[in-house]
C-alpha positions in Angstrom: -18.3 2.9 8.3 -22.0 3.4 8.3 -23.9 5.7 6.0 -25.0 7.5 9.2 -21.4 8.6 9.8 -21.2 10.1 6.3 -24.5 11.8 6.8 -23.4 13.3 10.1 -20.3 14.8 8.4 -22.5 16.2 5.6 -24.7 17.7 8.3 -21.6 19.5 9.8 -20.7 17.1 12.7 -16.9 17.7 13.1 -16.7 14.8 15.6 -18.0 12.4 12.9 -15.2 13.4 10.6 -12.6 13.1 13.4 -13.9 9.5 13.7 -13.4 8.9 10.0 -9.8 10.3 10.2 -8.9 8.1 13.2 -10.4 5.1 11.4 -8.5 5.5 8.1 -5.3 7.6 8.8 -2.9 4.6 9.4 -3.9 2.7 6.3 -3.9 5.9 4.2 -0.4 6.7 5.4 0.8 3.2 4.7 -0.6 3.3 1.2 0.8 6.8 0.5 4.2 5.8 1.8 4.3 2.8 -0.4 4.0 5.1 -3.4 6.1 8.2 -2.5 8.6 6.3 -0.3 9.1 9.3 2.0 7.4 9.7 5.4 7.0 13.5 5.2 5.6 13.3 1.7 3.2 10.5 2.7 1.9 12.6 5.6 1.3 15.5 3.2 -0.5 13.2 0.8 -2.8 11.9 3.6 -3.6 15.4 4.7 -4.5 16.5 1.2 -6.6 13.4 0.7 -8.6 13.9 3.9 -9.2 17.6 2.9 -10.3 16.5 -0.6 -12.5 13.7 0.7 -14.2 16.2 3.2 -14.8 18.7 0.5 -16.1 16.1 -2.0 -18.0 13.9 0.4 -21.3 15.1 -1.1 -20.2 13.5 -4.4 -19.6 10.0 -2.8 -22.2 7.8 -4.5 -22.0 4.9 -2.1 -21.5 2.5 -5.0 -18.5 1.1 -3.1 -17.4 1.4 0.5 -16.1 4.7 1.8 -12.7 3.2 2.4 -12.4 2.1 -1.3 -13.4 5.6 -2.4 -11.1 7.3 0.1 -8.1 5.1 -0.6 -8.5 5.8 -4.3 -8.1 9.5 -3.5 -5.0 8.8 -1.4 -3.4 6.7 -4.1 -4.2 9.4 -6.8 -2.7 12.0 -4.6 0.4 9.9 -3.9 1.1 9.4 -7.6 0.5 13.1 -8.2 2.9 14.0 -5.4 5.5 11.6 -6.8 5.3 13.3 -10.2 5.5 16.8 -8.7 8.5 15.9 -6.6 10.1 14.1 -9.6 11.2 11.3 -7.3 11.9 8.0 -9.0 12.2 4.8 -7.1 15.7 3.6 -6.7 16.7 1.1 -9.3 17.2 -2.3 -7.8 20.3 -4.1 -8.8 19.4 -7.2 -10.8 20.2 -10.3 -9.0 20.4 -13.8 -10.4 17.1 -15.5 -10.3 16.7 -17.7 -7.2 13.7 -19.8 -6.8 12.6 -19.7 -3.2 10.0 -22.1 -2.0 7.4 -20.8 0.4 8.5 -23.3 3.0 12.1 -21.9 2.9 10.9 -18.4 3.3 8.6 -19.4 6.2 11.5 -21.2 7.9 13.7 -18.1 7.7 10.9 -15.9 9.1 10.2 -18.4 11.9 13.7 -17.7 13.2 13.0 -14.0 13.6 10.9 -12.2 16.1 7.7 -10.4 15.0 9.4 -7.0 15.1 12.2 -8.3 12.9 9.7 -9.7 10.4 7.9 -6.4 10.2 11.1 -4.5 9.7 12.3 -6.7 6.9 8.8 -6.7 5.2 8.7 -2.9 5.4 12.3 -2.5 4.2 11.6 -4.8 1.3 8.4 -2.9 0.3 10.3 0.4 0.4 12.8 -1.0 -2.1 10.2 -2.1 -4.6 8.7 0.1 -7.3 5.6 2.0 -6.2 3.1 -0.1 -8.1 4.6 -3.3 -6.7 4.7 -2.1 -3.2 1.1 -0.7 -3.4 -0.3 -3.9 -4.9 1.3 -6.1 -2.2 0.2 -3.8 0.6 -3.4 -3.7 -0.7 -3.7 -7.4 -1.3 -1.7 -9.0 1.6 -1.6 -6.4 4.3 -4.9 -4.7 3.9 -6.6 -7.8 2.5 -8.5 -6.1 -0.3 -9.9 -8.4 -3.0 -8.8 -8.0 -6.6 -12.0 -6.3 -7.4 -11.5 -3.8 -4.6 -7.9 -3.1 -5.7 -9.1 -2.3 -9.2 -11.6 0.1 -7.8 -9.1 1.8 -5.5 -6.3 2.0 -8.1 -8.1 2.2 -11.4 -6.0 -0.6 -12.7 -7.6 -3.4 -14.8 -8.1 -6.8 -13.2 -5.5 -8.2 -15.6 -3.0 -5.5 -14.8 -3.6 -6.0 -11.0 -2.9 -9.7 -11.4 0.3 -9.1 -13.4 1.5 -6.5 -10.9 0.9 -8.9 -8.0 2.8 -11.7 -9.8 5.8 -9.5 -10.6 5.7 -7.9 -7.1 5.8 -11.3 -5.4 8.7 -12.3 -7.6 10.6 -9.1 -6.9 10.0 -9.1 -3.2 11.5 -12.6 -3.0 14.7 -11.2 -4.6 14.8 -8.2 -2.2 14.1 -10.4 0.8 16.9 -12.8 -0.3 19.3 -9.9 -0.4 18.1 -8.4 2.9 18.3 -11.7 4.7 21.6 -12.7 3.1 20.2 -16.1 2.2 22.9 -18.1 0.5 21.8 -19.6 -2.8 23.5 -22.9 -1.9 21.6 -23.2 1.3 18.3 -23.4 -0.6 19.1 -26.7 -2.4 
């Protein structure tokens, strides 16, 4: 988004802000939902985040991109909403460790249609703890760099790397359960 769009909003151009909303609403919803794990709460989070960003746009220092600044607001709101609602992510049953090779996962996914893949990925992400789901979405689905993720979330670089490592490991277990992959078939 260009600095001119931000300046237009600051000058009172409502259409410019509508453009910003259209540009970022889907990613904002996805990020919020990865934390709060509830569609209605995620929609509330996004609305509050847009209102806050509109009211605080004059404080945006342009040291990073608008999306980085805005997604930080979304994530902070999502974690605040989660605390207020006192919702805790469902505990995952511990499964025995199964080492899945990337080729085996890719082979399983190649058997499914694109819609099925999206369903299983979203279902797996919804079963992960909020930090894991958020880290995976930002890095793999939104393709943010580690530096951008640290700016958006406020996590340290080391913490981000650890979360991504643990999240990848956990999503393998969740996908194994969802896809009913038999451990013996992997050897």
